[in-house]
C-alpha positions as CSV (number, residue, x, y, z in Angstrom):
1,M,-21.8,-2.0,-5.5
2,A,-19.0,-3.3,-4.0
3,A,-16.0,-1.0,-2.6
4,K,-13.0,-1.0,-4.7
5,I,-9.8,0.6,-3.2
6,G,-6.7,1.5,-4.6
7,V,-2.9,1.5,-3.6
8,L,-0.9,4.2,-4.6
9,A,1.9,2.0,-6.1
10,L,4.5,4.8,-7.3
11,Q,7.3,3.4,-4.1
12,G,6.7,2.0,-0.7
13,A,4.7,-0.8,1.1
14,F,2.1,-1.0,-1.7
15,R,1.7,-5.0,-2.0
16,E,1.4,-5.4,1.4
17,H,-1.9,-3.0,1.5
18,I,-2.9,-4.7,-1.3
19,N,-3.0,-8.1,0.4
20,A,-4.4,-6.8,3.7
21,I,-7.1,-5.0,1.5
22,K,-7.7,-8.3,-0.4
23,K,-8.0,-10.4,3.3
24,C,-10.7,-7.8,4.2
25,G,-12.5,-9.5,1.4
26,Y,-12.6,-6.4,-0.5
27,Q,-11.4,-5.8,-4.6
28,A,-8.0,-3.9,-4.4
29,F,-6.2,-2.1,-7.1
30,E,-2.6,-0.9,-8.2
31,I,-2.9,2.5,-8.7
32,K,-0.3,4.0,-11.0
33,F,-1.0,6.4,-13.4
34,A,-3.2,9.4,-12.3
35,G,-6.5,8.5,-14.4
36,C,-6.3,5.3,-12.4
37,L,-8.0,7.3,-9.4
38,E,-11.6,7.9,-11.4
39,D,-12.4,3.9,-10.9
40,I,-11.7,3.4,-7.5
41,D,-13.9,4.3,-4.3
42,G,-11.2,4.8,-2.0
43,L,-7.1,5.1,-1.4
44,I,-4.4,4.2,0.5
45,I,-1.3,6.3,0.5
46,P,1.4,3.5,1.6
47,G,4.6,3.8,3.9
48,G,7.7,4.5,1.5
49,E,10.5,7.6,1.3
50,S,8.6,10.6,1.5
51,T,10.8,12.7,-0.9
52,T,11.3,10.3,-3.5
53,M,7.3,10.3,-3.2
54,V,6.6,13.4,-4.1
55,K,8.7,13.7,-6.5
56,L,7.0,10.3,-8.9
57,I,3.7,12.6,-7.7
58,E,5.2,15.6,-8.9
59,K,6.7,13.7,-12.2
60,Y,3.0,11.6,-12.9
61,N,1.1,15.0,-12.4
62,F,-0.6,13.0,-9.5
63,R,-1.5,16.4,-7.6
64,P,-4.4,17.7,-9.9
65,A,-6.2,14.5,-9.4
66,L,-5.3,13.7,-5.8
67,D,-6.9,17.4,-5.1
68,R,-10.5,15.8,-7.3
69,F,-10.4,12.9,-5.2
70,Y,-10.1,14.7,-1.9
71,K,-12.8,17.1,-2.7
72,S,-15.3,14.6,-4.2
73,G,-15.1,13.1,-0.7
74,R,-13.8,9.5,-1.2
75,P,-11.7,8.6,2.1
76,I,-7.7,8.6,1.9
77,F,-6.2,6.4,4.1
78,G,-2.1,7.0,4.8
79,T,0.7,5.5,7.0
80,C,3.9,6.5,7.7
81,A,5.0,8.3,4.4
82,G,1.2,8.8,3.5
83,L,0.8,10.7,6.6
84,I,3.1,12.9,6.0
85,L,2.4,13.3,2.5
86,L,-1.5,14.1,3.9
87,A,-0.5,16.5,6.1
88,A,-1.2,20.7,6.4
89,K,2.2,20.8,7.6
90,V,5.2,18.4,7.6
91,D,8.8,20.0,8.7
92,N,11.3,20.6,6.0
93,L,8.9,19.4,3.1
94,A,7.9,22.1,0.8
95,F,5.0,19.5,-0.7
96,C,1.8,19.2,1.4
97,L,-1.8,17.7,0.6
98,N,-3.2,19.4,3.3
99,Y,-5.8,16.9,3.3
100,I,-6.0,16.3,7.1
101,D,-5.4,19.3,9.8
102,I,-1.7,18.0,11.8
103,E,1.7,19.0,11.7
104,V,4.3,16.2,11.5
105,D,7.9,15.8,12.5
106,R,9.3,13.6,9.9
107,N,11.3,10.2,11.0
108,A,10.7,11.1,14.4
109,Y,10.7,8.1,16.1
110,G,14.2,7.3,15.1
111,R,16.2,5.9,11.8
112,Q,15.2,2.2,10.3
113,S,17.9,0.8,12.8
114,E,15.5,1.9,15.6
115,S,12.6,0.7,14.6
116,F,10.5,-0.5,17.1
117,E,6.9,-2.4,17.9
118,S,4.2,-1.5,20.6
119,N,1.1,-2.4,21.7
120,I,-1.5,0.9,21.4
121,K,-4.7,1.0,22.8
122,L,-7.6,1.6,20.1
123,N,-10.5,3.1,22.6
124,S,-12.2,5.2,19.5
125,S,-15.6,4.9,18.9
126,Y,-14.9,3.3,15.6
127,F,-14.4,0.2,17.4
128,K,-16.3,-2.0,19.6
129,K,-14.3,-2.4,22.4
130,P,-10.8,-1.3,23.4
131,Y,-8.1,-3.1,22.5
132,D,-4.5,-3.7,22.0
133,F,-3.2,-3.2,18.5
134,K,0.5,-4.4,17.8
135,A,1.6,-1.4,16.0
136,V,5.3,-1.7,13.9
137,F,7.4,2.2,13.8
138,I,9.6,2.1,10.8
139,R,11.1,5.8,10.6
140,A,8.0,7.0,11.7
141,P,6.6,10.4,11.9
142,K,5.2,12.3,14.9
143,I,2.2,14.2,14.7
144,I,3.2,17.0,16.8
145,K,0.2,19.1,16.6
146,A,-3.4,18.3,15.8
147,S,-6.8,20.8,15.5
148,A,-10.2,20.0,17.3
149,K,-11.1,19.1,13.8
150,V,-9.2,15.7,13.8
151,Q,-10.4,12.5,16.5
152,V,-7.4,11.3,17.7
153,L,-8.1,7.5,17.8
154,A,-4.8,5.9,19.1
155,S,-2.1,7.6,21.2
156,L,1.8,6.5,22.4
157,N,3.3,8.6,24.7
158,S,0.7,11.1,24.6
159,S,1.4,11.4,20.9
160,A,-1.4,10.7,18.5
161,V,-1.0,8.0,15.7
162,L,-3.6,7.0,14.3
163,A,-6.3,10.1,13.9
164,M,-8.9,11.2,11.3
165,Q,-10.6,13.6,10.2
166,G,-13.8,13.8,7.9
167,S,-12.9,11.6,4.7
168,I,-9.2,10.9,5.9
169,L,-7.4,8.4,8.2
170,V,-3.8,8.8,9.1
171,C,-1.1,6.3,11.3
172,S,1.9,6.7,11.8
173,F,3.1,3.1,11.9
174,H,2.7,-0.1,9.4
175,P,-0.6,-2.1,9.8
176,E,0.0,-3.9,6.6
177,L,3.1,-5.5,8.1
178,T,0.9,-7.4,11.3
179,D,-2.2,-10.3,10.7
180,D,-4.7,-7.7,12.7
181,L,-6.9,-6.2,9.9
182,R,-8.5,-4.1,12.2
183,I,-7.5,-1.0,10.7
184,H,-8.0,-2.3,7.3
185,M,-11.4,-2.7,8.2
186,L,-11.7,0.6,9.6
187,F,-11.0,1.9,6.3
188,A,-12.9,0.0,4.2
189,G,-16.1,1.2,6.5
190,M,-15.5,4.7,5.6
191,V,-15.5,3.6,2.0
192,K,-18.6,1.8,2.2
193,K,-20.3,4.1,4.2
194,S,-19.2,6.9,1.7
195,L,-21.0,5.1,-1.6
196,N,-24.3,6.8,-0.7
197,K,-24.7,4.1,2.3
198,P,-25.4,6.4,5.2
199,N,-26.5,3.4,7.4
200,T,-23.2,1.6,7.2
201,D,-21.9,1.0,10.7
202,I,-18.1,1.1,10.0
203,L,-17.5,-0.4,14.2
204,V,-14.6,-3.1,13.9
């Protein structure tokens, strides 16, 4: 069975994620209605403006469907604003999905005008060998605390910027804005493994 990966398409950089997933050789779908979550195997919550995304999630009653999706064990990947929404605790934001045990400081890496790129070392056991990834940070959140349940896959100046807990993968940066598909391939591997394929190798 081919994996179907959806991208929450309420606001933000969802088209870039759609293109990245297709380049990885997987089916990709824009998710604009909560009912569409029933038809996919993995979900990406893209970067964007977190407050606006929260309002749209509440307006279109996505929360119950997202909770069911998470409890089913299907993987979710949150980038930038997506990371913020998935966190357990966020400064000045009452809404948290609480799917990964991290505390987050929004926009901690600076404003839009202070966006930057940095090579980060991906050295987790989920990658075949350590390598540098050119990470694009745009009004990026910072993970200021992570519990022992969370695996840190990459850091910047001692702060986690790519992390995993169970079926949840998050990053502070925008992997969809580069030509390097390995983080998307990592997520696609998580989705395949969840489809009753326990022997799937998700090494990238």
